[in-house]
DRENTOR-429255 format. One line per field, with one value per residue: z negated, x negated, y of N, C-alpha, C in turn. Coordinates in nm, 2 decimals, decimal comma, always signed. Atoms other than C-alpha are relative to their C-alpha. Layout:
REM DRENTOR-429255
n_up	Z|... $
n_east	X|... $
n_north	Y|... $
ca_up	Z|... $
ca_east	X|... $
ca_north	Y|... $
c_up	Z|... $
c_east	X|... $
c_north	Y|... $
//
This chain:
REM DRENTOR-429255
n_up	+0,03|+0,12|+0,12|+0,01|-0,13|-0,05|-0,11|-0,01|-0,13|-0,01|-0,14|-0,01|-0,04|-0,13|-0,08|-0,14|-0,10|-0,03|+0,12|+0,06|+0,14|+0,09|+0,07|+0,12|+0,07|+0,12|+0,06|+0,13|-0,02|+0,08|-0,10|+0,06|-0,11|+0,01|+0,03|+0,15|+0,10|+0,12|+0,13|+0,02|-0,10|-0,12|-0,11|-0,02|-0,15|-0,09|-0,03|-0,06|-0,12|-0,10|-0,12|+0,01|-0,13|-0,02|-0,13|-0,02|-0,09|-0,05|-0,07|+0,10|+0,02|+0,05|+0,05|+0,08|+0,07|+0,13|+0,06|+0,15|+0,06|+0,01|+0,14|+0,05|-0,05|-0,13|-0,06|-0,14|-0,06|-0,15|-0,07|-0,12|-0,07|-0,02|-0,12|+0,02|+0,13|+0,01|+0,12|+0,02|+0,08|+0,06|+0,06|+0,07|+0,00|+0,12|-0,01|+0,05|-0,10|+0,01|-0,08|+0,07|-0,11|+0,03|-0,13|+0,01|-0,12|-0,03|-0,10|-0,09|-0,07 $
n_east	-0,02|-0,08|+0,08|+0,07|+0,04|+0,12|+0,07|+0,15|+0,05|+0,15|+0,05|+0,11|-0,03|+0,06|+0,03|+0,05|-0,10|-0,01|+0,03|-0,12|+0,01|-0,09|-0,09|-0,05|-0,11|-0,07|-0,11|-0,05|-0,14|-0,03|-0,03|-0,09|-0,06|-0,15|-0,03|+0,02|-0,10|+0,05|-0,02|-0,14|-0,04|-0,05|+0,10|+0,07|-0,02|+0,12|+0,06|+0,14|+0,04|-0,04|+0,08|+0,12|+0,05|+0,12|+0,01|+0,12|-0,05|-0,13|+0,01|-0,01|+0,12|-0,06|-0,14|-0,01|-0,12|+0,04|-0,10|+0,00|+0,11|+0,12|+0,02|+0,00|+0,10|+0,05|+0,13|+0,02|+0,13|+0,00|+0,10|-0,05|+0,10|-0,02|+0,07|+0,00|-0,04|-0,14|-0,06|-0,07|-0,12|-0,04|-0,13|-0,05|-0,15|-0,05|-0,14|-0,10|-0,01|+0,11|+0,12|+0,12|+0,10|+0,14|+0,08|+0,15|+0,07|+0,13|+0,07|+0,08|+0,11 $
n_north	+0,14|+0,03|+0,02|+0,13|+0,05|-0,07|+0,07|-0,02|+0,03|-0,02|+0,02|-0,09|-0,14|-0,02|+0,12|-0,03|+0,03|+0,14|+0,09|+0,07|-0,03|+0,07|-0,08|+0,07|-0,08|+0,07|-0,08|+0,05|+0,03|+0,13|+0,11|+0,09|+0,09|+0,02|+0,14|+0,02|-0,05|-0,07|+0,07|+0,02|+0,10|-0,07|+0,00|-0,13|-0,03|+0,00|-0,14|+0,03|-0,08|+0,10|-0,03|-0,09|-0,04|-0,09|-0,06|-0,09|-0,11|+0,04|+0,13|+0,11|+0,09|+0,12|-0,01|+0,12|+0,03|+0,07|+0,09|+0,00|+0,08|-0,08|-0,03|-0,14|-0,08|+0,06|-0,05|+0,03|-0,04|+0,03|-0,07|-0,08|-0,07|-0,15|-0,06|-0,15|-0,05|-0,01|+0,03|+0,12|-0,02|+0,12|+0,00|+0,12|-0,01|+0,06|+0,05|-0,10|-0,10|-0,09|+0,02|-0,05|-0,03|-0,04|-0,02|-0,02|-0,04|+0,06|-0,08|+0,09|-0,07 $
ca_up	-6,49|-6,74|-7,10|-7,14|-6,77|-6,65|-6,33|-6,29|-5,95|-5,88|-5,54|-5,43|-5,40|-5,09|-4,81|-4,47|-4,16|-4,09|-4,44|-4,60|-4,96|-5,25|-5,41|-5,76|-5,91|-6,24|-6,38|-6,74|-6,72|-6,94|-6,63|-6,81|-6,60|-6,72|-6,83|-7,20|-7,50|-7,79|-8,16|-8,15|-7,85|-7,59|-7,25|-7,21|-6,88|-6,59|-6,55|-6,31|-6,06|-5,75|-5,48|-5,45|-5,15|-5,04|-4,75|-4,61|-4,46|-4,41|-4,24|-4,43|-4,58|-4,80|-4,89|-5,16|-5,27|-5,64|-5,81|-6,18|-6,22|-6,21|-6,55|-6,76|-6,63|-6,26|-6,11|-5,74|-5,57|-5,19|-4,93|-4,66|-4,39|-4,38|-4,07|-4,19|-4,50|-4,64|-4,92|-5,03|-5,17|-5,40|-5,51|-5,75|-5,73|-6,05|-6,08|-6,25|-5,94|-6,06|-5,83|-5,99|-5,76|-5,76|-5,50|-5,46|-5,21|-5,04|-4,85|-4,54|-4,41 $
ca_east	+5,62|+5,85|+5,74|+5,48|+5,43|+5,08|+4,90|+4,52|+4,35|+3,98|+3,82|+3,49|+3,48|+3,27|+3,21|+3,04|+3,25|+3,38|+3,29|+3,52|+3,59|+3,76|+4,06|+4,18|+4,52|+4,69|+5,02|+5,13|+5,47|+5,64|+5,76|+6,05|+6,18|+6,54|+6,51|+6,41|+6,63|+6,59|+6,61|+6,99|+7,01|+7,11|+6,94|+6,68|+6,76|+6,52|+6,29|+6,00|+5,80|+5,95|+5,73|+5,39|+5,27|+4,95|+4,91|+4,61|+4,71|+5,06|+4,95|+5,05|+4,76|+4,95|+5,32|+5,37|+5,70|+5,67|+5,87|+5,96|+5,67|+5,41|+5,26|+5,28|+5,08|+5,04|+4,70|+4,63|+4,29|+4,25|+4,01|+4,05|+3,83|+3,79|+3,70|+3,76|+3,81|+4,16|+4,40|+4,52|+4,88|+5,01|+5,37|+5,52|+5,90|+6,08|+6,41|+6,57|+6,52|+6,21|+5,91|+5,57|+5,31|+4,94|+4,69|+4,31|+4,10|+3,79|+3,53|+3,37|+3,04 $
ca_north	-4,78|-4,94|-4,97|-5,24|-5,29|-5,19|-5,27|-5,31|-5,31|-5,37|-5,32|-5,16|-4,78|-4,81|-5,06|-5,09|-5,09|-5,44|-5,57|-5,82|-5,71|-5,88|-5,72|-5,83|-5,72|-5,80|-5,67|-5,71|-5,88|-6,15|-6,35|-6,51|-6,81|-6,81|-7,17|-7,11|-7,05|-6,81|-6,91|-6,89|-7,13|-6,86|-6,87|-6,60|-6,43|-6,46|-6,16|-6,21|-6,01|-6,18|-6,01|-5,85|-5,65|-5,48|-5,24|-5,05|-4,72|-4,85|-5,17|-5,49|-5,69|-5,94|-6,01|-6,27|-6,42|-6,52|-6,79|-6,85|-7,10|-6,82|-6,75|-6,43|-6,14|-6,25|-6,21|-6,20|-6,20|-6,18|-6,06|-5,80|-5,66|-5,28|-5,09|-4,73|-4,53|-4,53|-4,61|-4,95|-4,94|-5,21|-5,29|-5,54|-5,60|-5,68|-5,88|-5,58|-5,37|-5,18|-5,14|-5,09|-4,92|-4,85|-4,73|-4,73|-4,55|-4,70|-4,51|-4,68|-4,57 $
c_up	-0,13|-0,12|+0,00|+0,13|+0,05|+0,10|-0,01|+0,14|+0,00|+0,14|+0,01|+0,04|+0,14|+0,07|+0,14|+0,09|+0,04|-0,11|-0,05|-0,15|-0,07|-0,08|-0,11|-0,06|-0,11|-0,04|-0,13|+0,01|-0,07|+0,09|-0,07|+0,11|+0,00|-0,04|-0,15|-0,08|-0,11|-0,12|-0,02|+0,11|+0,13|+0,10|+0,01|+0,15|+0,08|+0,02|+0,05|+0,11|+0,12|+0,14|-0,03|+0,15|-0,01|+0,14|+0,01|+0,10|+0,07|+0,07|-0,10|-0,01|-0,06|-0,04|-0,06|-0,06|-0,12|-0,05|-0,15|-0,06|-0,02|-0,15|-0,03|+0,06|+0,13|+0,05|+0,14|+0,04|+0,15|+0,06|+0,12|+0,07|+0,02|+0,11|-0,01|-0,14|-0,01|-0,14|+0,00|-0,09|-0,04|-0,06|-0,05|-0,02|-0,11|+0,03|-0,03|+0,10|+0,00|+0,10|-0,06|+0,11|-0,06|+0,13|-0,04|+0,13|+0,02|+0,11|+0,09|+0,07|+0,14 $
c_east	+0,08|-0,09|-0,06|-0,04|-0,12|-0,07|-0,15|-0,04|-0,15|-0,04|-0,12|+0,04|-0,05|-0,03|-0,06|+0,11|+0,00|-0,03|+0,13|-0,02|+0,10|+0,08|+0,06|+0,11|+0,05|+0,11|+0,05|+0,15|+0,03|+0,04|+0,08|+0,08|+0,15|+0,04|-0,03|+0,11|-0,06|+0,03|+0,15|+0,06|+0,05|-0,11|-0,06|+0,01|-0,13|-0,04|-0,14|-0,03|+0,02|-0,07|-0,11|-0,04|-0,12|+0,00|-0,12|+0,04|+0,13|+0,01|+0,00|-0,13|+0,05|+0,14|+0,03|+0,14|-0,03|+0,12|-0,01|-0,12|-0,13|-0,01|+0,01|-0,12|-0,07|-0,12|-0,01|-0,14|+0,00|-0,11|+0,06|-0,12|+0,04|-0,08|-0,02|+0,04|+0,15|+0,05|+0,07|+0,12|+0,05|+0,14|+0,04|+0,15|+0,05|+0,15|+0,10|+0,01|-0,12|-0,11|-0,11|-0,10|-0,13|-0,06|-0,14|-0,06|-0,13|-0,06|-0,09|-0,10|-0,03 $
c_north	-0,02|-0,02|-0,14|-0,06|+0,09|-0,08|+0,03|-0,05|+0,02|-0,03|+0,10|+0,14|+0,03|-0,14|+0,04|-0,04|-0,14|-0,09|-0,06|+0,02|-0,09|+0,10|-0,09|+0,09|-0,08|+0,10|-0,07|-0,02|-0,13|-0,11|-0,11|-0,08|-0,01|-0,14|-0,02|+0,05|+0,07|-0,08|-0,04|-0,10|+0,07|+0,00|+0,14|+0,03|+0,01|+0,14|-0,03|+0,11|-0,10|+0,02|+0,09|+0,03|+0,09|+0,05|+0,08|+0,10|-0,03|-0,13|-0,12|-0,08|-0,13|+0,03|-0,13|-0,01|-0,08|-0,07|-0,01|-0,08|+0,07|+0,05|+0,15|+0,08|-0,05|+0,07|-0,05|+0,05|-0,04|+0,08|+0,07|+0,06|+0,15|+0,06|+0,15|+0,03|+0,01|-0,03|-0,14|+0,03|-0,14|+0,02|-0,13|+0,03|-0,08|-0,05|+0,11|+0,12|+0,10|-0,04|+0,07|+0,02|+0,04|+0,02|+0,02|+0,04|-0,08|+0,09|-0,09|+0,08|-0,06 $
//
């Protein structure tokens, strides 16, 4: 990850088959809209996370298009039904072309 960008993901380590779980994610990012000016009056370039995705074992769970109105350090919370053990994969896409990733496993009994 680029300097200063850090992701955090929270989900249960275990679940029952068919259980609906809550997943919470946060990424540290300044989310500059491109509409503000610095002290010298120059426009501060846009720099946002413009897309967030989550997949479970390669199958899409969520795909969010993000716009400049989203605040600093975007937080996403959503629910997913799990039927078997596996790994959730998360990706945040930055305007500068960087892709920040994280993953978390869940065991289903």
